[in-house]
Every structure is written in C-alpha cells, then in structure tokens.
C-alpha positions as CSV (number, residue, x, y, z in Angstrom):
1,M,0.0,0.0,0.0
2,K,1.3,3.3,-1.0
3,Q,0.6,6.3,1.1
4,T,0.7,9.8,-0.3
5,L,1.6,12.7,1.8
6,L,-0.5,15.7,1.4
7,R,1.3,19.0,1.3
8,Q,0.4,21.5,3.9
9,R,-1.4,24.5,2.5
10,G,-0.6,27.0,5.3
11,I,-4.1,28.4,5.6
12,A,-4.1,28.3,9.5
13,L,-1.4,31.0,9.8
14,P,-3.3,33.8,8.0
15,V,-6.5,32.9,9.7
16,M,-4.8,33.1,13.1
17,L,-3.2,36.4,12.2
18,L,-6.6,37.8,11.2
19,I,-8.2,36.6,14.5
20,M,-5.3,38.2,16.5
21,L,-5.7,41.5,14.6
22,M,-9.4,41.5,15.4
23,M,-8.7,40.8,19.0
24,L,-6.2,43.7,19.1
25,V,-8.6,46.2,17.6
26,T,-11.4,45.0,20.0
27,S,-9.1,45.4,23.0
28,I,-8.1,48.9,21.9
29,F,-11.8,49.8,21.5
30,L,-12.7,48.4,25.0
31,L,-9.8,50.3,26.6
32,K,-11.0,53.6,25.0
33,S,-14.6,53.0,26.0
34,M,-13.5,52.2,29.6
35,N,-11.5,55.4,29.6
36,S,-14.6,57.4,28.4
37,A,-16.8,55.8,31.0
38,T,-14.4,56.7,33.8
39,M,-14.2,60.3,32.5
40,M,-18.0,60.5,32.3
41,S,-18.5,59.2,35.8
42,G,-15.8,61.6,37.1
43,N,-17.5,64.5,35.4
44,A,-20.9,63.5,36.8
45,A,-19.4,63.4,40.3
46,Y,-17.8,66.8,39.7
47,E,-21.1,68.3,38.5
48,S,-22.9,66.8,41.5
49,A,-20.4,68.3,43.9
50,L,-20.8,71.7,42.3
51,G,-24.6,71.4,42.5
52,K,-24.4,70.6,46.2
53,A,-21.9,73.5,46.8
54,A,-24.3,75.9,45.0
55,D,-27.0,74.9,47.4
56,I,-25.1,76.8,50.2
57,G,-26.2,80.0,48.4
58,L,-29.8,78.9,48.4
59,V,-29.7,78.0,52.1
60,N,-28.1,81.4,53.1
61,G,-30.6,83.3,51.0
62,F,-33.5,81.4,52.5
63,K,-32.3,81.9,56.0
64,W,-32.0,85.7,55.4
65,L,-35.4,85.9,53.7
66,S,-37.3,83.9,56.3
67,T,-35.6,85.9,59.2
68,Q,-36.5,89.2,57.5
69,A,-40.1,88.0,56.9
70,K,-40.5,87.1,60.5
71,A,-39.0,90.4,61.8
72,D,-40.6,92.9,59.4
73,K,-42.2,92.0,56.1
74,S,-42.8,95.6,55.1
75,V,-39.0,96.0,54.5
76,L,-39.3,93.6,51.6
77,A,-41.2,96.1,49.6
78,A,-37.9,98.0,48.8
79,D,-34.5,96.8,47.5
80,L,-31.9,95.8,50.1
81,V,-28.7,95.9,48.0
82,A,-26.3,94.8,50.8
83,Q,-28.3,91.6,51.3
84,G,-28.6,90.8,47.6
85,Y,-32.4,91.5,47.6
86,S,-34.3,93.1,44.8
87,S,-38.0,93.9,45.4
88,S,-38.7,93.6,41.7
89,F,-37.8,91.1,38.9
90,D,-36.8,92.1,35.4
91,T,-38.2,89.4,33.2
92,T,-35.8,90.3,30.3
93,L,-32.8,89.2,32.4
94,T,-31.7,85.6,32.7
95,P,-29.1,84.2,35.1
96,R,-26.6,84.4,32.2
97,A,-26.9,88.2,32.0
98,S,-24.5,90.2,34.1
99,G,-27.3,92.6,35.1
100,F,-29.1,89.7,36.9
101,W,-26.2,89.5,39.4
102,T,-25.7,93.2,40.2
103,N,-26.7,92.9,43.9
104,K,-25.1,89.5,44.5
105,V,-23.8,88.3,47.8
106,S,-20.8,86.0,48.0
107,V,-20.5,83.2,50.5
108,T,-17.4,81.0,50.9
109,D,-17.7,77.4,52.1
110,N,-14.9,74.8,51.9
111,G,-12.9,76.9,49.5
112,N,-15.9,77.4,47.2
113,T,-17.2,80.9,46.5
114,V,-21.0,80.9,45.9
115,E,-22.9,83.9,44.8
116,Y,-26.7,84.4,45.3
117,V,-29.4,87.0,44.7
118,I,-33.0,87.1,45.9
119,H,-35.8,88.6,43.7
120,R,-39.4,89.2,44.6
121,L,-41.5,88.3,41.7
122,C,-43.1,91.7,41.2
123,P,-42.6,94.0,38.2
124,F,-42.0,97.1,40.5
125,P,-40.8,97.9,44.0
126,G,-43.5,98.7,46.5
127,N,-46.4,96.8,48.2
128,Y,-47.7,93.7,46.4
129,D,-51.2,95.3,46.2
130,Q,-50.0,98.7,45.0
131,I,-52.4,100.4,42.6
132,T,-50.8,103.9,42.1
133,P,-48.7,105.2,40.5
134,V,-48.6,101.9,38.7
135,A,-50.3,98.6,39.4
136,N,-47.8,96.1,40.9
137,H,-49.0,92.7,39.6
138,C,-46.9,90.3,41.8
139,V,-46.9,86.6,41.5
140,L,-49.3,85.6,44.3
141,T,-50.8,82.3,45.6
142,A,-53.8,82.0,47.9
143,P,-52.7,80.9,51.4
144,V,-53.4,77.4,52.5
145,D,-55.1,77.3,55.9
146,D,-55.7,73.6,56.3
147,V,-53.7,71.2,54.1
148,T,-56.0,68.2,54.9
149,A,-59.2,69.9,53.8
150,P,-60.0,69.6,50.1
151,T,-60.6,72.7,48.0
152,P,-64.3,73.5,47.9
153,V,-66.1,73.0,44.6
154,G,-66.0,76.3,42.6
155,A,-63.0,77.7,44.7
156,S,-60.2,79.1,42.7
157,L,-56.6,77.8,42.9
158,V,-55.2,80.2,40.3
159,G,-52.3,82.4,41.5
160,D,-53.5,85.6,39.6
161,S,-56.9,85.7,41.2
162,I,-57.8,89.1,42.5
163,I,-59.9,88.0,45.5
164,F,-58.1,86.1,48.2
165,P,-59.7,84.8,51.4
166,A,-56.8,86.1,53.4
167,A,-53.4,87.8,52.7
168,P,-51.9,86.0,49.8
169,Q,-48.4,84.5,49.6
170,V,-45.9,86.5,47.6
171,H,-43.4,84.5,45.5
172,Y,-39.6,85.1,45.8
173,V,-36.9,83.4,43.8
174,I,-33.4,82.7,45.2
175,T,-30.7,82.1,42.6
176,S,-27.2,80.9,43.4
177,R,-24.3,80.1,41.2
178,I,-20.8,78.7,41.5
179,S,-17.9,78.6,39.1
180,G,-15.8,75.4,39.5
181,P,-12.0,75.2,39.3
182,R,-12.2,73.2,36.1
183,G,-14.5,75.6,34.3
184,G,-17.8,74.0,35.4
185,N,-20.7,76.4,36.2
186,V,-23.8,75.5,38.1
187,V,-26.9,77.7,38.7
188,N,-29.6,76.6,41.1
189,Q,-32.9,78.3,41.9
190,L,-35.4,78.0,44.7
191,V,-38.9,79.5,44.8
192,V,-40.2,80.6,48.2
193,M,-43.7,81.7,49.1
194,I,-44.1,84.0,52.1
195,G,-47.4,85.4,53.3
196,A,-47.9,89.1,52.6
C-alpha cells in the first residue's frame, strides 16, 4: 500500500493572524470605552459636587429671607442691596446676564465661592397690592389654611386671582451660582412663598 503525503497549504497561519488582529482592535476599543466611562463618571461626580456646593447660596438666601419676613415683612417692599435682595424682577434678564447679578452676595464654604441673589416676583418695588402710581402685579398664591381639607367646589386655585380669602403669599426666587475650578458652572434656583 502506497501512502501519499498531502502537502500543507498554510491556511491556518493567515486565519490566526486575522483573528489576532481583530482581538487587538477590539481590545483597543474596549480600553478607550472604559476610559470614556471613567471620565464621564468623574465629570458627573464633579457636577454633582458643584450642585451641592451651589445649594449653600440657596440656604443662606432662604435663612436671610425667612428671618427678615419674621422680623418685618414691610421692609421687603424695597430693595436691600447689601443683602442681595431686589423687590422687583426684570423678566428680560436671565441668570446668564451680568445685570441679573448686580446685587449679588458672596459666600465662601470649603474653599468654594458661591454667589446668590433674591428677587421678589413683582414688576415694580412697593407693596404687592399697590395700585398707584402703577399697578404692581406680583406673582401671588392663595394661602393654604388647612392642608388636609380639600378645595371646595368652585373655589379658585389660580395664582392671579384678585380675590383672596386672606393675605396672599408672595413669591420670591433665590438664585445661586458657582464657578468650579475646572470651568464648570452651576446655577440653582429656589422659589419661596411668604405670606404678605
């Protein structure tokens, strides 16, 4: 019996080289995606830390506003520049505009400098129910006497209603901002309602 030896064709070597090339490209892609995921989670943590630091401005603004409202609410009808308080709100300005921050107050906490301003949501200074020389149409909400009682049928819940059963609650907005060391900026806002 005669045996014939088959010649090797060498197909296994190119196939293995192609498989190794695919594994190399895949590993490079996985390395880059892991790097991106790490950077994204780091940026999210940085943004969260800035947001929490910006809340210091909201807390300080709220403390001042609530203390002032308990002491003498009539003072809130006029601007108090040193405390960052404006008794009117210019709707043409946004927190990105420099004019929005003209009366800002700066607070430092753990090396972070946080700025905040307080605006009463009224178009003009003066009392919330002022008629002359111009009508002061402030953002108002009817006071809630009993939270557990449902609103009677036919009663209004709208904030711009002229007739209130008692002194309405005037709306104030506290805005704080922080500029982070890596160029991140966070602006937080808090709306507060205080009885007139």
